[in-house]
C-alpha positions as CSV (number, residue, x, y, z in Angstrom):
1,M,-58.3,95.1,131.7
2,D,-59.7,97.7,129.3
3,Y,-63.2,98.9,128.3
4,K,-63.6,96.4,125.4
5,E,-62.7,93.5,127.7
6,I,-65.2,94.7,130.4
7,K,-67.9,95.2,127.7
8,K,-67.2,91.6,126.4
9,L,-67.7,90.2,129.9
10,I,-71.0,92.1,130.2
11,D,-72.2,90.8,126.8
12,D,-71.1,87.2,127.6
13,M,-72.9,87.4,131.0
14,G,-76.1,88.6,129.3
15,E,-76.1,85.8,126.8
16,S,-75.3,83.0,129.2
17,K,-77.5,81.2,131.6
18,I,-75.3,82.1,134.6
19,D,-77.1,84.4,137.1
20,E,-74.1,85.5,139.1
21,L,-70.4,85.8,138.5
22,E,-67.5,87.1,140.6
23,I,-63.9,87.5,139.3
24,E,-60.8,88.8,141.0
25,F,-57.8,89.5,138.8
26,P,-54.2,89.6,140.0
27,E,-54.0,93.4,139.3
28,G,-56.5,94.0,142.2
29,I,-59.6,94.4,140.0
30,K,-62.7,92.7,141.3
31,I,-65.8,92.4,139.1
32,S,-69.1,91.1,140.4
33,M,-72.0,90.7,138.1
34,K,-75.5,89.5,139.0
35,K,-78.5,89.2,136.8
36,N,-82.1,89.6,138.0
37,T,-85.4,88.7,136.3
38,K,-85.2,91.9,134.1
39,K,-81.8,90.8,132.7
40,E,-79.9,93.7,134.2
41,V,-76.2,93.4,134.9
42,V,-74.6,95.0,138.0
43,I,-70.9,95.6,138.1
44,A,-69.0,96.5,141.2
45,K,-65.3,97.3,141.0
46,E,-62.8,98.0,143.8
47,E,-59.2,99.2,143.6
48,I,-59.0,99.9,139.9
49,P,-55.6,101.0,138.7
50,T,-55.4,104.5,137.2
51,S,-54.4,103.1,133.8
52,V,-57.7,101.2,133.5
53,I,-60.7,102.9,132.0
54,E,-63.7,102.6,134.2
55,A,-66.9,101.5,132.6
56,S,-70.2,100.1,133.8
57,A,-73.4,98.8,132.3
58,P,-76.5,100.9,132.2
59,M,-78.7,100.3,135.2
60,T,-82.3,101.0,135.8
61,V,-83.5,102.1,139.2
62,P,-87.2,101.7,140.0
63,V,-88.7,105.0,141.1
64,V,-91.7,105.1,143.4
65,T,-93.7,108.3,143.4
66,K,-96.9,109.2,145.1
67,K,-99.5,111.0,143.1
68,Q,-100.4,113.7,145.6
69,E,-100.6,116.8,143.4
70,N,-104.4,117.2,143.8
71,S,-104.4,116.7,147.6
72,L,-101.5,119.1,148.0
73,V,-103.3,121.7,145.9
74,N,-106.4,121.3,148.0
75,V,-104.5,121.7,151.2
76,E,-102.8,124.8,150.0
77,N,-106.1,126.2,148.8
78,A,-107.8,125.4,152.1
79,E,-105.0,127.0,154.0
80,N,-105.2,130.2,151.9
81,K,-109.0,130.4,152.6
82,V,-108.6,129.6,156.3
83,E,-105.8,132.0,156.9
84,E,-108.1,134.9,156.3
85,N,-110.2,134.1,159.4
86,F,-108.0,131.7,161.5
87,K,-104.4,131.3,162.5
88,I,-102.9,127.8,161.8
89,I,-100.7,125.8,164.1
90,K,-98.6,123.7,161.7
91,S,-96.4,120.7,162.3
92,P,-92.7,121.8,162.6
93,M,-91.5,118.3,161.6
94,V,-92.4,114.9,160.1
95,G,-93.7,112.4,162.6
96,T,-96.7,111.0,164.4
97,F,-99.3,113.3,166.0
98,Y,-100.5,112.6,169.5
99,A,-103.3,114.6,171.1
100,S,-102.2,113.6,174.7
101,S,-99.1,112.7,176.6
102,S,-100.3,109.0,177.0
103,P,-103.3,107.0,175.7
104,D,-105.1,107.0,179.1
105,K,-104.8,110.8,179.6
106,D,-107.1,113.6,178.3
107,P,-106.0,115.5,175.2
108,Y,-103.9,118.7,175.7
109,V,-106.7,120.7,174.0
110,K,-110.2,120.2,172.6
111,V,-112.3,122.3,170.3
112,G,-113.4,125.4,172.2
113,D,-110.5,125.5,174.5
114,K,-108.6,128.8,175.0
115,V,-104.9,128.6,174.5
116,K,-102.1,130.9,175.4
117,K,-98.8,131.5,173.5
118,G,-96.3,128.8,174.6
119,Q,-99.0,126.4,175.8
120,V,-98.4,122.7,174.8
121,V,-101.2,121.7,172.4
122,C,-99.9,118.2,171.2
123,I,-96.9,116.0,170.7
124,V,-95.2,115.0,167.5
125,E,-93.1,111.9,167.8
126,A,-90.1,111.8,165.5
127,M,-87.6,108.9,165.6
128,K,-88.7,107.9,169.1
129,L,-88.4,111.4,170.5
130,M,-91.5,113.1,171.8
131,N,-91.6,116.7,170.8
132,E,-94.1,119.0,172.6
133,I,-95.7,121.4,170.1
134,E,-96.6,124.8,171.6
135,S,-99.1,127.3,170.4
136,E,-97.5,130.3,168.7
137,F,-100.3,132.6,169.7
138,D,-103.3,133.2,172.0
139,G,-106.7,132.2,170.9
140,E,-109.5,129.6,170.8
141,I,-109.2,126.1,169.2
142,V,-111.7,126.1,166.4
143,E,-110.7,122.8,164.7
144,I,-108.3,119.9,165.2
145,C,-107.2,119.2,161.7
146,V,-105.6,115.7,162.3
147,N,-106.6,112.6,164.2
148,N,-104.7,111.1,167.0
149,Q,-101.8,108.9,165.8
150,D,-101.9,110.3,162.2
151,M,-98.7,110.7,160.4
152,V,-97.9,114.4,159.7
153,E,-95.4,116.1,157.5
154,Y,-93.6,119.4,157.9
155,G,-96.2,122.2,157.5
156,T,-99.3,120.0,158.0
157,P,-102.0,122.1,159.6
158,L,-102.7,120.7,163.1
159,F,-105.1,123.2,164.7
160,K,-107.1,126.2,163.5
161,V,-107.1,129.0,166.1
162,R,-109.3,132.1,166.2
C-alpha cells in the first residue's frame, strides 16, 4: 500500500457517510479511521513494512490555555515590592495548601507569630503526600498570602516574614 492508496482511502472516507472504518491487510498493515463532528480523519497504523511510505492526514489538536499574563505580572510586581521589606516563604511545589495538620487542629502559624528557621509553617499536599513546609529563616509572620485548601503552584508566595 503506497501513499496514493492511503490518500485515496482518506478522501473516500471524508466523502462517505461512514463514521468509522477499520481495515487489516494481509501484509500486516492495520488502518483505523474515525470521523468526528469536525470531519477530521484519524489514522493509526501498526507494523508497517519498510517498503511502504508512511503518511497520515493532518490532525487538529484543541489547545486550552489560561489567560494569566496580567495576574502573573501583578504577582511578580508585588513580590519585587515586598522583597524590599519582607522575606517570602514560597511553595516549593504544586499542590494544596493546608494551614494545619488536620481540620480540627490549630494552624501551624498565625499572623504575628515568631518563627525559627526549620519550623513547620504549613503543609502542601501533592499527589496524596503531605509535605511539611519549613521556614527558611527566623522572623515574624506578617501576612498569610493564601487561604486554607487553596491550590498553589511552584513559587507561589505562602507567607511574608519580617
